[in-house]
GUZA-41994 format. One record per residue (C-alpha): residue number from 0; x, y, z. Coordinates in nm, 2 decimals. Layout:
N
+-----+--------+--------+--------+
!  nr !   east !  north !     up !
+-----+--------+--------+--------+
! NUM !      X !      Y !      Z !
...
+-----+--------+--------+--------+
! end
This chain:
492
+-----+--------+--------+--------+
!  nr !   east !  north !     up !
+-----+--------+--------+--------+
!   0 !   2.91 !   1.05 !   2.61 !
!   1 !   2.71 !   1.01 !   2.32 !
!   2 !   2.75 !   0.75 !   2.10 !
!   3 !   2.77 !   0.75 !   1.68 !
!   4 !   2.49 !   0.71 !   1.50 !
!   5 !   2.45 !   0.37 !   1.33 !
!   6 !   2.41 !   0.28 !   0.97 !
!   7 !   2.33 !  -0.07 !   0.88 !
!   8 !   2.16 !  -0.22 !   0.55 !
!   9 !   1.95 !  -0.54 !   0.45 !
!  10 !   1.96 !  -0.70 !   0.13 !
!  11 !   1.65 !  -0.87 !   0.06 !
!  12 !   1.76 !  -1.10 !  -0.26 !
!  13 !   1.50 !  -1.11 !  -0.58 !
!  14 !   1.29 !  -0.92 !  -0.40 !
!  15 !   1.12 !  -0.63 !  -0.58 !
!  16 !   0.85 !  -0.39 !  -0.49 !
!  17 !   0.73 !  -0.06 !  -0.65 !
!  18 !   0.86 !   0.29 !  -0.52 !
!  19 !   0.53 !   0.40 !  -0.38 !
!  20 !   0.56 !   0.07 !  -0.15 !
!  21 !   0.88 !   0.17 !  -0.11 !
!  22 !   0.84 !   0.50 !   0.01 !
!  23 !   0.56 !   0.43 !   0.19 !
!  24 !   0.80 !   0.18 !   0.41 !
!  25 !   1.07 !   0.40 !   0.50 !
!  26 !   0.81 !   0.69 !   0.59 !
!  27 !   0.69 !   0.48 !   0.83 !
!  28 !   1.00 !   0.33 !   0.97 !
!  29 !   1.13 !   0.71 !   0.99 !
!  30 !   0.84 !   0.78 !   1.26 !
!  31 !   1.02 !   0.52 !   1.49 !
!  32 !   1.18 !   0.63 !   1.76 !
!  33 !   1.54 !   0.69 !   1.76 !
!  34 !   1.57 !   0.68 !   1.40 !
!  35 !   1.75 !   0.91 !   1.21 !
!  36 !   1.68 !   0.78 !   0.80 !
!  37 !   1.59 !   0.52 !   0.62 !
!  38 !   1.69 !   0.39 !   0.27 !
!  39 !   1.47 !   0.18 !   0.07 !
!  40 !   1.53 !   0.11 !  -0.29 !
!  41 !   1.61 !  -0.14 !  -0.55 !
!  42 !   2.01 !  -0.21 !  -0.60 !
!  43 !   2.04 !  -0.03 !  -0.88 !
!  44 !   2.36 !   0.14 !  -0.97 !
!  45 !   2.17 !   0.47 !  -1.01 !
!  46 !   1.99 !   0.37 !  -0.66 !
!  47 !   2.33 !   0.31 !  -0.49 !
!  48 !   2.51 !   0.62 !  -0.63 !
!  49 !   2.22 !   0.81 !  -0.45 !
!  50 !   2.27 !   0.66 !  -0.11 !
!  51 !   2.65 !   0.69 !  -0.16 !
!  52 !   2.61 !   1.10 !  -0.22 !
!  53 !   2.32 !   1.09 !   0.05 !
!  54 !   2.60 !   0.93 !   0.29 !
!  55 !   2.36 !   0.64 !   0.31 !
!  56 !   2.56 !   0.38 !   0.16 !
!  57 !   2.70 !   0.08 !   0.43 !
!  58 !   3.06 !   0.00 !   0.34 !
!  59 !   3.11 !  -0.33 !   0.12 !
!  60 !   2.72 !  -0.33 !   0.08 !
!  61 !   2.65 !  -0.61 !  -0.21 !
!  62 !   2.33 !  -0.58 !  -0.42 !
!  63 !   2.24 !  -0.62 !  -0.78 !
!  64 !   1.93 !  -0.43 !  -0.94 !
!  65 !   1.70 !  -0.74 !  -0.87 !
!  66 !   1.81 !  -0.71 !  -0.49 !
!  67 !   1.56 !  -0.49 !  -0.27 !
!  68 !   1.78 !  -0.29 !   0.00 !
!  69 !   1.69 !  -0.14 !   0.34 !
!  70 !   1.91 !   0.11 !   0.51 !
!  71 !   1.88 !   0.24 !   0.82 !
!  72 !   2.08 !   0.51 !   1.01 !
!  73 !   2.00 !   0.54 !   1.40 !
!  74 !   2.05 !   0.64 !   1.73 !
!  75 !   2.22 !   0.28 !   1.85 !
!  76 !   2.23 !  -0.04 !   1.72 !
!  77 !   1.87 !  -0.16 !   1.89 !
!  78 !   1.73 !   0.07 !   1.71 !
!  79 !   1.87 !  -0.04 !   1.39 !
!  80 !   1.81 !  -0.38 !   1.42 !
!  81 !   1.47 !  -0.34 !   1.51 !
!  82 !   1.39 !  -0.12 !   1.21 !
!  83 !   1.53 !  -0.35 !   1.00 !
!  84 !   1.36 !  -0.64 !   1.17 !
!  85 !   0.99 !  -0.46 !   1.13 !
!  86 !   1.14 !  -0.41 !   0.73 !
!  87 !   1.21 !  -0.77 !   0.66 !
!  88 !   0.82 !  -0.84 !   0.85 !
!  89 !   0.67 !  -0.54 !   0.63 !
!  90 !   0.80 !  -0.72 !   0.32 !
!  91 !   0.69 !  -1.09 !   0.43 !
!  92 !   0.32 !  -0.94 !   0.49 !
!  93 !   0.32 !  -0.76 !   0.14 !
!  94 !   0.43 !  -1.06 !  -0.01 !
!  95 !   0.25 !  -1.33 !   0.17 !
!  96 !  -0.12 !  -1.14 !   0.21 !
!  97 !  -0.13 !  -0.99 !  -0.13 !
!  98 !  -0.48 !  -1.11 !  -0.29 !
!  99 !  -0.41 !  -1.45 !  -0.42 !
! 100 !  -0.74 !  -1.45 !  -0.61 !
! 101 !  -0.61 !  -1.13 !  -0.82 !
! 102 !  -0.25 !  -1.20 !  -0.87 !
! 103 !  -0.07 !  -0.88 !  -1.01 !
! 104 !   0.00 !  -0.94 !  -1.41 !
! 105 !   0.41 !  -1.02 !  -1.48 !
! 106 !   0.41 !  -0.95 !  -1.82 !
! 107 !   0.23 !  -0.68 !  -2.04 !
! 108 !   0.08 !  -0.99 !  -2.23 !
! 109 !  -0.06 !  -1.07 !  -1.84 !
! 110 !  -0.21 !  -0.77 !  -1.83 !
! 111 !  -0.35 !  -0.73 !  -2.15 !
! 112 !  -0.54 !  -1.08 !  -2.15 !
! 113 !  -0.66 !  -0.96 !  -1.78 !
! 114 !  -0.82 !  -0.61 !  -1.90 !
! 115 !  -0.99 !  -0.78 !  -2.16 !
! 116 !  -1.14 !  -1.07 !  -2.00 !
! 117 !  -1.30 !  -0.83 !  -1.76 !
! 118 !  -1.48 !  -0.63 !  -2.05 !
! 119 !  -1.21 !  -0.37 !  -2.09 !
! 120 !  -0.99 !  -0.27 !  -2.43 !
! 121 !  -0.67 !  -0.16 !  -2.26 !
! 122 !  -0.49 !   0.12 !  -2.49 !
! 123 !  -0.25 !   0.24 !  -2.24 !
! 124 !   0.02 !   0.11 !  -2.05 !
! 125 !   0.13 !   0.27 !  -1.69 !
! 126 !   0.48 !   0.19 !  -1.61 !
! 127 !   0.64 !   0.21 !  -1.25 !
! 128 !   0.94 !  -0.03 !  -1.21 !
! 129 !   1.31 !   0.02 !  -1.17 !
! 130 !   1.47 !   0.21 !  -1.48 !
! 131 !   1.67 !  -0.08 !  -1.52 !
! 132 !   1.37 !  -0.28 !  -1.66 !
! 133 !   1.15 !   0.01 !  -1.74 !
! 134 !   1.27 !  -0.01 !  -2.14 !
! 135 !   1.17 !  -0.39 !  -2.16 !
! 136 !   0.84 !  -0.33 !  -2.03 !
! 137 !   0.79 !  -0.02 !  -2.23 !
! 138 !   0.92 !  -0.19 !  -2.56 !
! 139 !   0.66 !  -0.48 !  -2.47 !
! 140 !   0.35 !  -0.24 !  -2.44 !
! 141 !   0.46 !   0.00 !  -2.74 !
! 142 !   0.47 !  -0.32 !  -2.94 !
! 143 !   0.16 !  -0.44 !  -2.79 !
! 144 !   0.00 !  -0.16 !  -2.95 !
! 145 !  -0.04 !   0.09 !  -2.62 !
! 146 !   0.04 !   0.39 !  -2.53 !
! 147 !   0.29 !   0.42 !  -2.27 !
! 148 !   0.31 !   0.63 !  -1.96 !
! 149 !   0.66 !   0.60 !  -1.78 !
! 150 !   0.70 !   0.69 !  -1.40 !
! 151 !   1.01 !   0.50 !  -1.38 !
! 152 !   1.33 !   0.67 !  -1.39 !
! 153 !   1.71 !   0.57 !  -1.44 !
! 154 !   1.64 !   0.50 !  -1.83 !
! 155 !   1.96 !   0.49 !  -2.02 !
! 156 !   1.88 !   0.78 !  -2.28 !
! 157 !   2.00 !   0.56 !  -2.59 !
! 158 !   1.66 !   0.33 !  -2.47 !
! 159 !   1.47 !   0.65 !  -2.45 !
! 160 !   1.56 !   0.75 !  -2.76 !
! 161 !   1.50 !   0.40 !  -2.91 !
! 162 !   1.15 !   0.38 !  -2.77 !
! 163 !   1.02 !   0.72 !  -2.86 !
! 164 !   1.13 !   0.63 !  -3.26 !
! 165 !   0.91 !   0.31 !  -3.20 !
! 166 !   0.63 !   0.49 !  -3.06 !
! 167 !   0.65 !   0.79 !  -3.32 !
! 168 !   0.67 !   0.54 !  -3.64 !
! 169 !   0.37 !   0.36 !  -3.47 !
! 170 !   0.13 !   0.69 !  -3.35 !
! 171 !   0.18 !   0.61 !  -3.04 !
! 172 !   0.30 !   0.79 !  -2.71 !
! 173 !   0.57 !   0.71 !  -2.53 !
! 174 !   0.58 !   0.96 !  -2.20 !
! 175 !   0.85 !   0.93 !  -2.00 !
! 176 !   1.11 !   0.82 !  -1.84 !
! 177 !   1.09 !   0.98 !  -1.59 !
! 178 !   0.73 !   1.15 !  -1.64 !
! 179 !   0.54 !   1.23 !  -1.38 !
! 180 !   0.21 !   1.42 !  -1.49 !
! 181 !  -0.06 !   1.41 !  -1.77 !
! 182 !  -0.39 !   1.39 !  -1.84 !
! 183 !  -0.54 !   1.18 !  -2.15 !
! 184 !  -0.88 !   1.16 !  -2.25 !
! 185 !  -0.97 !   1.37 !  -1.96 !
! 186 !  -0.83 !   1.05 !  -1.71 !
! 187 !  -0.52 !   1.21 !  -1.50 !
! 188 !  -0.24 !   0.97 !  -1.45 !
! 189 !   0.08 !   1.04 !  -1.17 !
! 190 !   0.06 !   1.38 !  -1.06 !
! 191 !  -0.23 !   1.54 !  -1.19 !
! 192 !  -0.50 !   1.85 !  -1.08 !
! 193 !  -0.88 !   1.84 !  -1.06 !
! 194 !  -0.89 !   2.08 !  -1.40 !
! 195 !  -1.20 !   2.20 !  -1.62 !
! 196 !  -1.20 !   2.03 !  -1.99 !
! 197 !  -1.18 !   2.24 !  -2.28 !
! 198 !  -0.96 !   2.35 !  -2.58 !
! 199 !  -0.58 !   2.37 !  -2.47 !
! 200 !  -0.36 !   2.08 !  -2.54 !
! 201 !  -0.08 !   2.11 !  -2.35 !
! 202 !   0.31 !   1.91 !  -2.40 !
! 203 !   0.54 !   1.92 !  -2.11 !
! 204 !   0.86 !   1.82 !  -2.05 !
! 205 !   0.77 !   1.92 !  -1.68 !
! 206 !   0.55 !   1.77 !  -1.39 !
! 207 !   0.47 !   2.06 !  -1.14 !
! 208 !   0.57 !   2.32 !  -1.48 !
! 209 !   0.25 !   2.14 !  -1.63 !
! 210 !   0.02 !   2.16 !  -1.31 !
! 211 !   0.10 !   2.50 !  -1.28 !
! 212 !   0.04 !   2.61 !  -1.60 !
! 213 !  -0.30 !   2.39 !  -1.61 !
! 214 !  -0.41 !   2.53 !  -1.28 !
! 215 !  -0.36 !   2.92 !  -1.38 !
! 216 !  -0.54 !   2.85 !  -1.69 !
! 217 !  -0.86 !   2.70 !  -1.49 !
! 218 !  -0.87 !   2.99 !  -1.29 !
! 219 !  -0.84 !   3.17 !  -1.60 !
! 220 !  -1.15 !   2.98 !  -1.74 !
! 221 !  -0.97 !   2.78 !  -1.97 !
! 222 !  -0.98 !   2.37 !  -1.96 !
! 223 !  -0.78 !   2.11 !  -2.10 !
! 224 !  -0.82 !   1.91 !  -2.38 !
! 225 !  -0.47 !   1.67 !  -2.36 !
! 226 !  -0.20 !   1.72 !  -2.13 !
! 227 !   0.09 !   1.51 !  -2.28 !
! 228 !   0.38 !   1.42 !  -2.06 !
! 229 !   0.71 !   1.32 !  -2.21 !
! 230 !   0.95 !   1.32 !  -1.95 !
! 231 !   1.22 !   1.61 !  -1.87 !
! 232 !   1.54 !   1.50 !  -2.09 !
! 233 !   1.32 !   1.53 !  -2.44 !
! 234 !   1.42 !   1.86 !  -2.53 !
! 235 !   1.78 !   1.78 !  -2.48 !
! 236 !   2.01 !   1.74 !  -2.79 !
! 237 !   2.00 !   1.34 !  -2.74 !
! 238 !   1.66 !   1.32 !  -2.74 !
! 239 !   1.60 !   1.59 !  -3.02 !
! 240 !   1.25 !   1.65 !  -2.90 !
! 241 !   1.12 !   1.34 !  -3.03 !
! 242 !   0.82 !   1.29 !  -2.82 !
! 243 !   0.73 !   1.68 !  -2.78 !
! 244 !   0.72 !   1.70 !  -3.14 !
! 245 !   0.48 !   1.39 !  -3.19 !
! 246 !   0.25 !   1.49 !  -2.93 !
! 247 !   0.28 !   1.85 !  -3.10 !
! 248 !   0.15 !   1.71 !  -3.43 !
! 249 !  -0.13 !   1.44 !  -3.24 !
! 250 !  -0.24 !   1.83 !  -3.07 !
! 251 !  -0.27 !   1.94 !  -3.45 !
! 252 !  -0.50 !   1.70 !  -3.54 !
! 253 !  -0.69 !   1.68 !  -3.25 !
! 254 !  -1.06 !   1.87 !  -3.33 !
! 255 !  -1.09 !   1.94 !  -2.91 !
! 256 !  -0.78 !   2.14 !  -2.90 !
! 257 !  -0.74 !   2.50 !  -3.06 !
! 258 !  -0.45 !   2.62 !  -2.82 !
! 259 !  -0.13 !   2.44 !  -2.79 !
! 260 !   0.16 !   2.54 !  -2.53 !
! 261 !   0.44 !   2.37 !  -2.45 !
! 262 !   0.60 !   2.37 !  -2.11 !
! 263 !   0.99 !   2.27 !  -2.02 !
! 264 !   1.35 !   2.43 !  -1.91 !
! 265 !   1.54 !   2.58 !  -2.22 !
! 266 !   1.60 !   2.35 !  -2.44 !
! 267 !   1.91 !   2.23 !  -2.65 !
! 268 !   1.92 !   2.55 !  -2.93 !
! 269 !   1.91 !   2.36 !  -3.22 !
! 270 !   1.60 !   2.11 !  -3.07 !
! 271 !   1.44 !   2.46 !  -3.00 !
! 272 !   1.44 !   2.56 !  -3.34 !
! 273 !   1.26 !   2.27 !  -3.44 !
! 274 !   1.03 !   2.28 !  -3.17 !
! 275 !   0.93 !   2.62 !  -3.26 !
! 276 !   0.93 !   2.53 !  -3.65 !
! 277 !   0.70 !   2.23 !  -3.53 !
! 278 !   0.45 !   2.48 !  -3.35 !
! 279 !   0.42 !   2.67 !  -3.67 !
! 280 !   0.36 !   2.34 !  -3.90 !
! 281 !   0.06 !   2.27 !  -3.64 !
! 282 !  -0.12 !   2.57 !  -3.76 !
! 283 !  -0.28 !   2.67 !  -3.45 !
! 284 !  -0.21 !   2.92 !  -3.20 !
! 285 !   0.06 !   2.80 !  -2.98 !
! 286 !   0.27 !   2.89 !  -2.67 !
! 287 !   0.63 !   2.77 !  -2.60 !
! 288 !   0.68 !   2.81 !  -2.24 !
! 289 !   1.07 !   2.79 !  -2.21 !
! 290 !   1.18 !   2.87 !  -1.85 !
! 291 !   1.42 !   3.12 !  -1.84 !
! 292 !   1.39 !   3.24 !  -2.23 !
! 293 !   1.37 !   3.57 !  -2.36 !
! 294 !   1.01 !   3.66 !  -2.44 !
! 295 !   0.91 !   3.66 !  -2.83 !
! 296 !   0.59 !   3.70 !  -3.03 !
! 297 !   0.71 !   3.54 !  -3.39 !
! 298 !   0.72 !   3.29 !  -3.49 !
! 299 !   0.54 !   3.17 !  -3.20 !
! 300 !   0.46 !   3.33 !  -2.87 !
! 301 !   0.77 !   3.27 !  -2.64 !
! 302 !   0.76 !   3.30 !  -2.22 !
! 303 !   1.02 !   3.26 !  -2.01 !
! 304 !   0.78 !   3.16 !  -1.69 !
! 305 !   0.50 !   2.94 !  -1.65 !
! 306 !   0.28 !   3.24 !  -1.51 !
! 307 !   0.40 !   3.40 !  -1.84 !
! 308 !   0.27 !   3.09 !  -2.07 !
! 309 !  -0.05 !   3.05 !  -1.88 !
! 310 !  -0.14 !   3.42 !  -1.97 !
! 311 !  -0.04 !   3.40 !  -2.31 !
! 312 !  -0.24 !   3.07 !  -2.40 !
! 313 !  -0.55 !   3.25 !  -2.20 !
! 314 !  -0.53 !   3.57 !  -2.40 !
! 315 !  -0.49 !   3.32 !  -2.76 !
! 316 !  -0.88 !   3.21 !  -2.62 !
! 317 !  -0.98 !   3.57 !  -2.51 !
! 318 !  -0.96 !   3.52 !  -2.16 !
! 319 !  -0.74 !   3.71 !  -1.92 !
! 320 !  -0.57 !   3.54 !  -1.60 !
! 321 !  -0.52 !   3.82 !  -1.33 !
! 322 !  -0.26 !   3.77 !  -1.11 !
! 323 !  -0.23 !   4.04 !  -0.85 !
! 324 !   0.10 !   4.02 !  -0.62 !
! 325 !   0.03 !   4.11 !  -0.23 !
! 326 !   0.06 !   4.48 !  -0.15 !
! 327 !   0.39 !   4.51 !   0.03 !
! 328 !   0.66 !   4.74 !   0.07 !
! 329 !   1.05 !   4.69 !  -0.03 !
! 330 !   1.21 !   4.52 !   0.30 !
! 331 !   1.59 !   4.55 !   0.43 !
! 332 !   1.82 !   4.32 !   0.24 !
! 333 !   1.85 !   3.98 !   0.35 !
! 334 !   1.84 !   3.62 !   0.21 !
! 335 !   1.55 !   3.43 !   0.03 !
! 336 !   1.54 !   3.07 !   0.10 !
! 337 !   1.35 !   2.84 !  -0.08 !
! 338 !   1.21 !   2.50 !   0.00 !
! 339 !   1.03 !   2.34 !  -0.29 !
! 340 !   0.83 !   2.01 !  -0.34 !
! 341 !   0.79 !   2.09 !  -0.74 !
! 342 !   1.11 !   2.07 !  -0.92 !
! 343 !   1.00 !   2.35 !  -1.21 !
! 344 !   0.84 !   2.59 !  -0.98 !
! 345 !   1.20 !   2.59 !  -0.79 !
! 346 !   1.36 !   2.67 !  -1.08 !
! 347 !   1.07 !   2.93 !  -1.19 !
! 348 !   1.15 !   3.10 !  -0.86 !
! 349 !   1.51 !   3.04 !  -0.89 !
! 350 !   1.50 !   3.25 !  -1.25 !
! 351 !   1.29 !   3.56 !  -1.10 !
! 352 !   1.49 !   3.59 !  -0.78 !
! 353 !   1.77 !   3.60 !  -0.96 !
! 354 !   1.67 !   3.87 !  -1.24 !
! 355 !   1.57 !   4.09 !  -0.88 !
! 356 !   1.91 !   4.03 !  -0.80 !
! 357 !   1.84 !   3.93 !  -0.45 !
! 358 !   2.04 !   3.67 !  -0.23 !
! 359 !   1.88 !   3.35 !  -0.26 !
! 360 !   1.91 !   2.98 !  -0.21 !
! 361 !   1.63 !   2.75 !  -0.38 !
! 362 !   1.65 !   2.36 !  -0.32 !
! 363 !   1.42 !   2.12 !  -0.50 !
! 364 !   1.34 !   1.92 !  -0.22 !
! 365 !   1.22 !   1.64 !  -0.48 !
! 366 !   1.52 !   1.59 !  -0.64 !
! 367 !   1.69 !   1.28 !  -0.62 !
! 368 !   1.94 !   1.37 !  -0.33 !
! 369 !   1.64 !   1.40 !  -0.09 !
! 370 !   1.40 !   1.14 !  -0.17 !
! 371 !   1.61 !   0.87 !  -0.20 !
! 372 !   1.40 !   0.57 !   0.02 !
! 373 !   1.19 !   0.84 !   0.13 !
! 374 !   0.86 !   0.99 !  -0.03 !
! 375 !   0.83 !   1.29 !  -0.26 !
! 376 !   0.76 !   1.59 !  -0.03 !
! 377 !   0.45 !   1.61 !  -0.20 !
! 378 !   0.35 !   1.32 !  -0.10 !
! 379 !   0.47 !   1.32 !   0.26 !
! 380 !   0.58 !   1.68 !   0.40 !
! 381 !   0.76 !   1.50 !   0.64 !
! 382 !   1.15 !   1.61 !   0.53 !
! 383 !   1.05 !   1.95 !   0.40 !
! 384 !   0.91 !   2.07 !   0.77 !
! 385 !   1.21 !   1.95 !   0.94 !
! 386 !   1.39 !   2.17 !   0.65 !
! 387 !   1.17 !   2.46 !   0.74 !
! 388 !   1.17 !   2.45 !   1.13 !
! 389 !   1.54 !   2.46 !   1.06 !
! 390 !   1.55 !   2.76 !   0.88 !
! 391 !   1.44 !   2.98 !   1.19 !
! 392 !   1.82 !   2.93 !   1.32 !
! 393 !   1.98 !   3.05 !   0.97 !
! 394 !   2.07 !   3.39 !   1.09 !
! 395 !   2.09 !   3.45 !   0.72 !
! 396 !   1.79 !   3.41 !   0.61 !
! 397 !   1.50 !   3.67 !   0.63 !
! 398 !   1.23 !   3.53 !   0.39 !
! 399 !   1.11 !   3.19 !   0.32 !
! 400 !   0.94 !   3.11 !  -0.01 !
! 401 !   0.76 !   2.78 !  -0.03 !
! 402 !   0.50 !   2.58 !  -0.27 !
! 403 !   0.22 !   2.40 !  -0.19 !
! 404 !   0.13 !   2.13 !  -0.49 !
! 405 !  -0.20 !   1.97 !  -0.47 !
! 406 !  -0.39 !   1.70 !  -0.68 !
! 407 !  -0.39 !   1.37 !  -0.74 !
! 408 !  -0.15 !   1.16 !  -0.56 !
! 409 !  -0.01 !   1.38 !  -0.37 !
! 410 !  -0.07 !   1.50 !   0.03 !
! 411 !  -0.45 !   1.45 !   0.17 !
! 412 !  -0.30 !   1.70 !   0.42 !
! 413 !  -0.02 !   1.91 !   0.29 !
! 414 !  -0.05 !   2.20 !   0.47 !
! 415 !  -0.11 !   2.20 !   0.85 !
! 416 !   0.27 !   2.03 !   0.87 !
! 417 !   0.41 !   2.31 !   0.77 !
! 418 !   0.24 !   2.55 !   0.91 !
! 419 !   0.35 !   2.37 !   1.22 !
! 420 !   0.74 !   2.38 !   1.08 !
! 421 !   0.69 !   2.78 !   1.03 !
! 422 !   0.58 !   2.81 !   1.38 !
! 423 !   0.92 !   2.67 !   1.50 !
! 424 !   1.09 !   2.83 !   1.24 !
! 425 !   0.95 !   3.20 !   1.37 !
! 426 !   0.99 !   3.10 !   1.72 !
! 427 !   1.39 !   2.98 !   1.69 !
! 428 !   1.45 !   3.36 !   1.48 !
! 429 !   1.21 !   3.55 !   1.70 !
! 430 !   1.44 !   3.42 !   2.02 !
! 431 !   1.74 !   3.56 !   1.83 !
! 432 !   1.59 !   3.90 !   1.75 !
! 433 !   1.47 !   3.84 !   1.42 !
! 434 !   1.16 !   3.81 !   1.19 !
! 435 !   1.13 !   3.57 !   0.94 !
! 436 !   0.88 !   3.64 !   0.67 !
! 437 !   0.69 !   3.35 !   0.47 !
! 438 !   0.57 !   3.37 !   0.15 !
! 439 !   0.41 !   3.10 !  -0.06 !
! 440 !   0.16 !   3.00 !  -0.34 !
! 441 !  -0.07 !   2.71 !  -0.36 !
! 442 !  -0.08 !   2.51 !  -0.69 !
! 443 !  -0.43 !   2.34 !  -0.72 !
! 444 !  -0.80 !   2.41 !  -0.84 !
! 445 !  -1.08 !   2.40 !  -0.66 !
! 446 !  -1.21 !   2.08 !  -0.76 !
! 447 !  -0.85 !   1.93 !  -0.61 !
! 448 !  -0.92 !   1.69 !  -0.31 !
! 449 !  -0.77 !   1.89 !  -0.08 !
! 450 !  -0.95 !   2.19 !  -0.13 !
! 451 !  -0.75 !   2.53 !  -0.26 !
! 452 !  -0.93 !   2.74 !  -0.03 !
! 453 !  -0.90 !   2.59 !   0.25 !
! 454 !  -0.52 !   2.52 !   0.18 !
! 455 !  -0.52 !   2.87 !   0.11 !
! 456 !  -0.66 !   2.98 !   0.43 !
! 457 !  -0.48 !   2.79 !   0.66 !
! 458 !  -0.18 !   2.96 !   0.52 !
! 459 !  -0.33 !   3.30 !   0.58 !
! 460 !  -0.43 !   3.22 !   0.92 !
! 461 !  -0.08 !   3.14 !   1.04 !
! 462 !   0.04 !   3.51 !   0.89 !
! 463 !   0.15 !   3.35 !   0.52 !
! 464 !   0.17 !   3.58 !   0.25 !
! 465 !  -0.01 !   3.36 !   0.00 !
! 466 !   0.00 !   3.51 !  -0.37 !
! 467 !  -0.17 !   3.38 !  -0.68 !
! 468 !   0.10 !   3.17 !  -0.87 !
! 469 !   0.43 !   3.08 !  -0.80 !
! 470 !   0.61 !   3.36 !  -1.02 !
! 471 !   0.39 !   3.60 !  -0.74 !
! 472 !   0.53 !   3.43 !  -0.48 !
! 473 !   0.86 !   3.47 !  -0.63 !
! 474 !   0.84 !   3.85 !  -0.70 !
! 475 !   0.70 !   3.87 !  -0.37 !
! 476 !   0.99 !   3.72 !  -0.21 !
! 477 !   1.23 !   3.95 !  -0.40 !
! 478 !   1.05 !   4.25 !  -0.27 !
! 479 !   1.03 !   4.10 !   0.10 !
! 480 !   1.40 !   4.05 !   0.03 !
! 481 !   1.51 !   4.45 !  -0.03 !
! 482 !   1.47 !   4.42 !  -0.40 !
! 483 !   1.43 !   4.75 !  -0.55 !
! 484 !   1.01 !   4.80 !  -0.71 !
! 485 !   0.96 !   4.68 !  -1.00 !
! 486 !   0.76 !   4.86 !  -1.29 !
! 487 !   0.46 !   4.62 !  -1.40 !
! 488 !   0.55 !   4.28 !  -1.55 !
! 489 !   0.93 !   4.36 !  -1.55 !
! 490 !   0.98 !   4.03 !  -1.42 !
! 491 !   0.69 !   3.81 !  -1.52 !
+-----+--------+--------+--------+
! end
């Protein structure tokens, strides 16, 4: 008789590790034989709630935001006990073996002093601490005259509004919270691609959306002057587009910026009106790339897909973005399963598949419910490969739709693990007498460390239909799933 899995946690009082270290620890522990899943988080209410939703919160677990929590689900007690012990050893080694000669600054003031002593004049603070503390640290940075790139999420919206108002008053950038991508004065922050320098300034309430647009512009021969992330809530009714409009004003005054592009999911209606007014006042050619919004030409160009936004921006520079959908014939009606690493890429695919009227399930595996205590799929594709392999056993699924995101901070080898999983999925489908069509796009540039051409070639060699953009992949998947042939541009 098979025993039930064991779920157990260990709390490390008043011990902090940033999210990158915790993700790496969870990933290492999950490779242990018999370990099913690991959660490694700070004990904030938001993180505990995510653990609960993921059925990874043991009963009567007591933790406060200052505590570090390790949760292990394993096949038996011995496995779980061993994993928790390994976690404790790893955390102790990190604490004791840190470079004593260069202790990490404990405050913003110490960080500024250390940089100044090293001969640098700091003007930006990158923040990745639990959301409970992010507001305090961000305020310290802003009041010290620093721009802020805040990777941290789970910040109270009231704090976000207050900090952004402070930043606007002092002519500073408050990028975030939950800001994953930026390129400031040519320096990449978070997840960003190696794109050419140029004259397009991007303001983005979307990480992978900004990456897709900047990479498509790079392909068209255009370059980026600045890419300013603002966090996913900035264009909500609560935040009122404070930082988006401020960033637009900064780009309007930037001599290196000729075209301004704003990338976001649909903003609140009243916020959208104010955004368009700000873009008109900027006095420069502009594109509002707002997912699922109807295309418009006045008062500024509005496009409802990332591909459409990039194409419009390229045209404003006298360039042409060439996207050629693969020549396939419409298949029989069947379901599309999208397993995405990029949240905005998933959203764009959902929009286009919805317009095509096909049966589709689109999952953003970078969402909180899938990443608690484990690496984001752009960093470590491990969990996504499991979901891909399982897709072959789903009788309703006939088309598998994937994205691959390259660039700084992304997995050094994102494609090979996916190919192994695709082969397993096809084997399962084939054993059941079914065909599984796989469609993918690669968000990246020739300059990215993973190599755009190599990643595309690997996918093609595995009989994956590789498309020139995420939108093209969605259109292709729609056709493979039985959508009627559409006229040119209908699904753009």
